[in-house]
C-alpha positions in Angstrom: 93.2 85.9 81.6 90.2 84.3 83.4 92.8 82.1 85.1 94.9 84.5 85.7 92.0 86.4 87.4 91.5 83.1 89.6 94.8 83.1 91.0 94.7 86.6 91.5 91.9 86.2 94.0 93.7 83.4 95.6 96.7 85.3 96.2 94.9 88.4 97.7 92.4 85.9 99.9 95.7 84.7 101.0 97.0 87.9 102.2 93.7 88.9 103.3 93.7 85.9 105.8 97.4 85.8 106.5 96.3 89.7 107.6 93.6 88.9 109.5 95.5 86.3 111.7 98.2 89.6 112.7 95.7 91.5 113.2 93.9 89.5 115.9 97.3 88.3 117.7 97.7 92.5 117.5 94.8 92.4 119.0 94.8 89.8 121.8 92.8 87.7 120.3 92.7 84.0 118.2 91.0 83.5 114.9 89.6 80.0 116.8 91.1 78.5 113.3 93.9 75.9 114.0 97.1 77.7 113.2 98.0 75.2 110.7 94.9 76.4 108.1 96.4 79.7 107.8 100.0 78.5 106.4 97.9 76.3 104.4 96.1 79.2 103.4 99.5 81.2 102.5 101.0 78.5 101.0 98.0 78.3 98.6 98.5 82.4 98.4 102.1 81.8 97.5 101.9 78.5 94.7 98.8 81.1 93.3 101.0 83.9 93.3 103.8 81.7 91.1 101.1 81.2 88.8 99.9 84.8 88.8 104.1 85.5 87.2 103.6 82.3 84.1 99.8 83.3 83.2 100.2 87.1 83.3 98.3 88.4 80.1 100.6 91.3 79.8 104.1 91.1 78.9 106.6 94.1 79.2 110.3 93.9 77.2 112.4 96.0 79.0 116.6 96.2 79.0 117.4 93.9 81.1 114.7 93.6 82.9 115.6 89.4 83.6 118.9 90.2 85.2 117.6 93.2 87.3 114.6 90.7 88.7 116.6 88.1 89.3 119.0 90.0 91.1 116.3 91.6 93.2 114.1 88.0 93.6 117.6 86.1 94.8 117.9 88.9 97.0 114.9 89.1 98.3 115.4 84.8 98.5 118.5 85.4 100.8 117.1 87.9 102.9 114.3 86.2 104.2 116.1 83.1 104.1 118.8 84.5 106.6 115.9 86.3 108.6 113.9 83.2 108.9 117.5 81.1 109.5 118.2 83.0 112.4 114.7 83.3 113.7 114.8 79.7 113.8 111.8 80.1 112.0 108.9 82.4 110.5 107.0 82.4 114.2 107.2 84.8 116.7 110.1 83.9 119.7 110.7 85.0 123.6 113.0 86.7 122.9 114.5 89.8 120.7 117.1 88.7 118.3 119.2 91.3 117.2 122.1 89.4 115.6 122.5 88.5 111.8 120.7 89.9 109.5 118.8 91.6 112.3 121.6 93.6 113.1 121.2 95.8 110.1 117.3 94.6 109.3 114.4 95.2 111.7 111.9 93.2 109.6 114.5 91.3 106.4 111.6 88.4 106.4 109.3 91.9 105.0 112.2 93.5 102.7 113.0 90.0 101.6 109.4 89.6 100.6 108.7 92.6 98.9 112.2 92.0 96.9 110.7 89.1 95.9 107.0 90.5 94.8 108.8 92.8 92.1 112.0 90.8 91.0 110.4 87.3 89.9 108.0 88.5 87.9 110.0 91.5 86.5 112.3 88.6 85.5 109.4 87.1 84.1 108.5 90.2 82.3 104.9 89.8 84.1 103.3 93.3 84.2 100.7 93.1 86.0 102.0 90.6 88.7 104.5 93.2 88.7 102.0 96.0 89.3 100.1 93.7 92.2 103.0 94.6 94.5 101.0 97.8 95.1 98.2 95.8 96.4 100.7 93.4 98.9 102.6 96.2 100.3 99.9 97.6 102.4 98.9 94.2 103.8 103.0 93.9 104.7 103.7 97.3 105.7 100.6 96.5 108.5 102.2 93.4 109.4 105.4 95.6 110.6 103.9 97.9 112.0 101.6 95.9 114.5 104.8 93.4 114.8 106.9 96.8 115.8 103.6 97.9 118.1 104.1 94.1 120.0 107.7 94.3 120.6 108.0 97.9 121.7 105.1 96.7 124.2 107.3 93.6 125.1 110.7 95.1 124.9 110.1 98.5 125.8 113.1 100.4 125.7 115.3 97.7 124.3 113.5 97.8 121.6 112.8 101.1 120.4 117.1 101.0 120.9 117.4 98.5 118.5 114.7 100.6 116.3 117.1 103.9 116.6 119.7 101.5 115.7 118.6 99.4 111.9 116.6 99.8 108.8 113.4 99.6 108.3 
């Protein structure tokens, strides 16, 4: 249980660091840290989250959870991957991307992340790790909110029209 809690704390700290970076970007400020430090923190957070899946002390035995979880997790990987490919990576771009998966979803990478955070722990029967999606969701929704404000500021009517045509 202690290792699970350590992994949870590391993952949570990663989310906080990532969110702080988004918040500062939203406010037009820089953290003063080199960009790679946030990238390293996020990567460590993802590894900790994977560790959480396999060290979760509470397991659930739900019929078809393995298949449903794998389907959700794989769908999340595909959606996030398509979003990253269309944007040419995970960083902000100078242009509004409205092609490919972005023609249907405004934030496919965030949608993919949520599906991953639900799907793979569900497939492993990791009850606490699946429940932690409740913790991660407000962070992801904050990133989405700040990003939409920034895109509306940068692209104005073009982005508002795009929002009306797409989901999430």
